[in-house]
C-alpha positions in Angstrom: 49.3 -15.3 -13.0 52.2 -15.2 -10.4 53.6 -12.2 -12.2 50.4 -10.3 -11.8 50.1 -11.1 -8.1 53.5 -9.7 -7.3 54.5 -6.1 -7.3 58.1 -6.9 -8.4 59.0 -5.2 -11.7 55.8 -3.3 -12.0 55.9 0.5 -12.2 52.9 2.4 -10.9 51.7 4.9 -13.6 48.8 6.4 -11.6 46.0 5.9 -9.2 42.7 7.5 -10.2 39.1 6.8 -9.0 40.4 4.1 -6.7 42.1 2.2 -9.6 45.8 1.7 -9.5 47.4 1.3 -13.0 50.8 -0.3 -13.3 52.9 -1.3 -16.3 55.8 -3.6 -17.0 57.7 -3.7 -20.3 58.9 -7.1 -21.6 62.3 -6.3 -23.2 62.5 -9.7 -25.0 59.1 -9.7 -26.7 58.4 -5.9 -26.9 55.1 -6.4 -25.1 53.9 -3.8 -22.7 52.0 -5.5 -19.8 49.4 -3.4 -18.0 47.7 -4.2 -14.7 44.7 -2.5 -13.2 43.8 -3.1 -9.6 40.9 -1.7 -7.5 38.3 -2.5 -4.9 34.7 -2.4 -5.8 32.6 -1.3 -2.8 28.8 -1.5 -2.6 28.6 -3.3 -5.9 26.6 -6.6 -5.9 28.7 -9.7 -6.5 26.4 -10.9 -9.3 26.8 -7.7 -11.3 30.5 -7.9 -11.0 30.5 -11.5 -12.1 28.3 -10.6 -15.1 31.0 -8.1 -16.3 33.7 -10.8 -16.0 31.6 -13.6 -17.7 30.4 -11.4 -20.6 33.7 -9.8 -21.7 33.0 -11.0 -25.2 30.1 -8.5 -25.3 32.3 -5.5 -24.6 31.8 -4.4 -28.3 28.1 -4.0 -27.5 28.6 -1.5 -24.6 32.2 -0.4 -24.0 32.9 3.0 -25.7 35.2 2.7 -28.7 35.3 -1.1 -28.5 34.8 -2.2 -32.1 35.4 -6.0 -31.6 35.6 -8.5 -28.7 35.9 -12.3 -28.6 36.0 -14.9 -25.9 39.2 -16.8 -26.3 38.9 -19.2 -23.4 36.5 -19.8 -20.5 38.8 -21.2 -17.8 36.2 -21.4 -15.0 32.8 -20.1 -13.9 34.4 -16.7 -13.0 37.6 -16.7 -15.1 37.9 -15.9 -18.8 40.5 -14.8 -21.4 39.1 -12.3 -23.9 40.5 -10.3 -26.8 39.1 -6.9 -27.7 39.9 -4.0 -30.0 39.6 -0.3 -29.0 39.4 2.2 -31.8 39.0 5.7 -30.6 39.6 8.4 -33.3 43.1 8.4 -34.6 44.2 5.4 -32.5 43.6 1.7 -32.6 44.8 -0.8 -30.0 43.9 -4.4 -29.1 44.5 -6.3 -26.0 44.0 -9.7 -24.4 42.7 -9.7 -20.9 42.7 -12.5 -18.3 39.8 -11.6 -16.0 38.6 -13.3 -12.9 36.3 -12.6 -10.0 36.6 -13.5 -6.4 34.6 -12.8 -3.3 37.0 -11.6 -0.7 34.5 -10.6 1.9 35.1 -13.4 4.4 
């Protein structure tokens, strides 16, 4: 997690709709790491938490998500999930480590 908290080595690809997308290639493994950061304003905390806790249901409502599985529930608001995106002519899968925190105080 320390790697994701730091900006060292990350290249900003774009910022759109308040979400900053950065990437970092791992030359030894060939993995391309992607990080999305953004602030959610005027969104109730419980609704945000529901999205984090139910990532295994992405295949039921995320466009082009054909499969999703919960890999590990680390805590009440922290999960590791695998999902597969299959838009026409392209198929990608990813593992996400998602967590929620209330930073209002």
